[in-house]
C-alpha positions, 0 to 999 in steps of 0.5 A: 844513424850518424848524427850531424853536429852544428854549433849554435851561434847566438845573435847580439840580442841574446846578450844581457851582460856587458863588461866594460874595461877602460885600460888595455891591461884590464881588458886583457885580464878579462879576455882570459876568462872566456871559455868560448867566443864568437865574432858577431860584428856591431851596429853601424856607427858603433866605435867600440871594439868587442869580445863576445862569448861565454864567461861562467856559462853567461853570454858576455860582451867585453867592451875595450874602451879607447881611453879611461875617464867618465866621458869616454865611458859614457860614450862607450856605453851609448855605443854599446847600447846600439849594438847590444840592445838587451844588455841588463847588467853592466859591470865596470871591471878593472883597477882602482885606488882603495881607501886604507880603512873603511868607515866600518873599520875594515882594512883594505890592502893591495890586491883586495877586490871592491864591489860597489853597492852604490856609486857616489859621484863625489865631484857632483854636488852643491857647495854651501857656505859651510860645506860641500854636499855630494848629490850624484848617487847612482844605485842599481835597480832593486833586483840587483840591490837585493842580489848584492845584499844576499851576496854580501851577507850569505855568499861572501865566503863562497864568492871569495873561494870561487874567486881564488879558484878562478885566479888559480885557473886563469892567471897562475901561468903568467908571471906578470899576474903573480902576487908582488908580496907584502913587502911591496904593500906600503901605505904612507901617512896621508901627510907624507908627500911623494917627493925628493927626500934625503940626499936627492937634492931638489930646491923645490922639494927641500924648501916647500911642502909641495913636490916638483914635476920631476919627482912625480915621474919617479917611484918611491925607491928612487925618491927614498920616500920610505927612508923614515919608517915613522911615515909608514902605516903598518898593515895588519891584515895582509890576506891570503893572496890566493883568496883575495878579500872582497869588500862591498860598499860605496865606490866614489866615481869622478873625472879626477885621478885621486892622488892625494892622501888628505883629499882621499881621507876627507872625501871617504869620510864624508861620503863613506867611500871604500874606493875611487875609480873613474868610469862608473859615473859615465856608464851609469848614465846609460844603464840602470843596473851597473856594478863596479868590480875592481881590484885595489892597485894603490891607495889613491895617494901621491905614492901611486905606482904600477907594480900592483896593476896587473895583479889587481886586474887579475883578481878583479877579473877572477872575481867577476867570473865568480860574480857571474856564476853567483848571478846565474845561479841566482836566476836559475838555481844550482840544478845540474846542467842536464835538467835543462837545455844547454846554451852553446854546446853541440846540437845533435840533429837526426833526419828522423826527428822533427825537433833537434835535441840538445847535448847537455855539455855546459850550463846555460846563460842565466837569461836564455834568449828566445830560441833557447826557450822554444822548441825550434833549433838555435839559428840566427834571426835571419834564418828564423825569418825564412821560417815565418809564414809567407803572409807576413814575414820580411824576406831573408837578407839574401833576397833583399841583397839580390834586389839591391844588386839588380837594375837600379831605379831613380832615388825617391821613385816609388814601386807601389802601384798607387803611390799617390794614395799611399803617401799622405803628408802629416801637414799640408803647409810646405816648409821652404828650404831653398837656401839649404844645400842639396844632398851631396852624396848620390842616393843608393841604387836599389831595386824593389823585390818582387812582391810575394803578397798582394799589397791590398791584403798586406795593409789589412793585416791584423795587429798581431801580424803587423807587430811581428812584422815590425820586430822581424824587420828590426832584426833584419836591419840589425843583422844587415848592419855592417854589410857593404850594401846595408843601405840598399838592403834597408831600402829593399826592406822598406819597399817590401809590401809585406812590411808595414812601415808604420808598425811599431816594435814592442819597444814603441819604435817605428821603422823611421826611428830604427833607420835614424838610430841613436848614434851620432853621425855628424862626422860621417857625411856618407852615412848621414846621406844614406840615412836621409835617402832611406827617410825619403823612401819611407816617406814615399811609402807612406811612413808617418813622419811625426810618429812618436816612440815610447817617450814621445820623441818624433823623427826630428828628435832623433835627427837632433840627437844624432846630429843628422842635418841631411835627414832633418832637411828631408823631414822638413822638406816633407812637412814634418811637424817641428813642434812635437813635444816629448813626455818631458815637454821638450821640442826638437829645438829645445833638445838641440840647444843642449847638443855640444856639437850642434851646428847653427845650420840645424838651428836655422832649419828649425827656426825657418820651419816654425819651430818653438821651445814650448815655453821652456827656458834654456839653462846655462851651458856647462863649462866654457861654451863654444862659439857654435853653441852660442850661435845655436842658442841665439838662433833658438832663443828667438823661437817664441 
């Protein structure tokens, strides 16, 4: 009997490894490692660009950042979390400046690889009269720390060899990734500054110890930096370029490009740093298991140049592939692929078989998604919804889309037979918002789907069924992301009587939390308004407007975090409680006081609704506050 082949396509929730690259040349090098890719889209409001696929048989999402730096990395990490909710390991991969000699006496040369065991935010700390003490330390969680210790002590040689094999496989065909040669590996003394020397005349460079602006744009050959051989530090261990040496240690991360040999050595000695980079400090704010894997392209001094950047990016990418291979084997062992199900190879189906079988063609990701650990065939979560029992499943997206495109109804109008009984406000005292401008964008035109179960019975569902319904509804919302009719589909899902709008997912979020999301939307008026109309619809269908998530944050907290003034207006109009405090005793008003782009209008809304600060005091704003920030603080500080 002929066998039909179908390709297994994962969903974004199946990915648990992310690689974050700040520079294009870094991402281009990592992109060459993918054995297979899929285009899986991203969540609404996510500004990142992704390449998703398999590296070393591991489901991996590559993040192409818009620019380098700590703040850009932090923003990219937040957006990454919105699209790929199950990321466990964040790898910051690229190029860095190396410390020539580590505190352990190891020599670091250009083209080596550095893997972080700890991130030291060297520009965050305390300045004492006698010394500066850096306090910003970020360690990966204990599982990753244990793995790094094993890798460093037992598998470093194998890691080095595997890195060499990956380098040969993926990068030998491109001349730009070739080893520049030891003659280009020049280390200058820390006090030797990159400026005009010899016959190159420059008054500033000749008469002072500083360099002119023109010299900073030229390379060492033009300036004749190496004319005096006594200013060069000899390199002893120029390693085999085919197998780059891998160093483990503390990596310094900050928002400053290190271009000073004296400062490099002073900070490295103080904090025992082996390399300097800029993005790890931002990513670690969002992920608790971050590892920096970077190739050394310069010595973090004033003689920086770009000759080694492509080579360093290539060795970092190759080492990352080897790292993922070791990590996968740590999780699943080194048993042959045929002893367990393959991840994303061909799937054979037979009309006579009740359960599809797998052709074992490649190894699997080290943490398989749910559908790999069960007996049914790989499919998207939307397809899985269609296989759930009719008594508690949300309908597939096609039905919601059909409903969304049908005859429109008036926004805010409920389709439940007993709407008056189904909506019970949390508070009975209304909040006046007459001076707040109305929503500017028309509401989405939607039509509810025909109910498939009796409404009375759907509200009596068991906790297990309600929980599953909430999780599956979350999947439907996620997979509808980016669809042109997203808001209509979400509205039809809310109107589905089989969905309990107050049920919570396994992560403690209810439907209203999922609709509000965590991505800032203050620059997108239409998105703010669309979300606000969904909140109205949820309220009409009995959603608890003061429900809290796993950390005690209510929908108003989410409005503040996403800066959604339109959704906030709807919640306050519906008498949502503005004084709910989270587990850290922070009310929405207090959280708003720390938002960089907060609008005074949001502070005025909360103040008029009777918001309080729960006895907390604002700490000073960092940097130079804007006029808007000062106005927001002034309004909120009056909330006693």
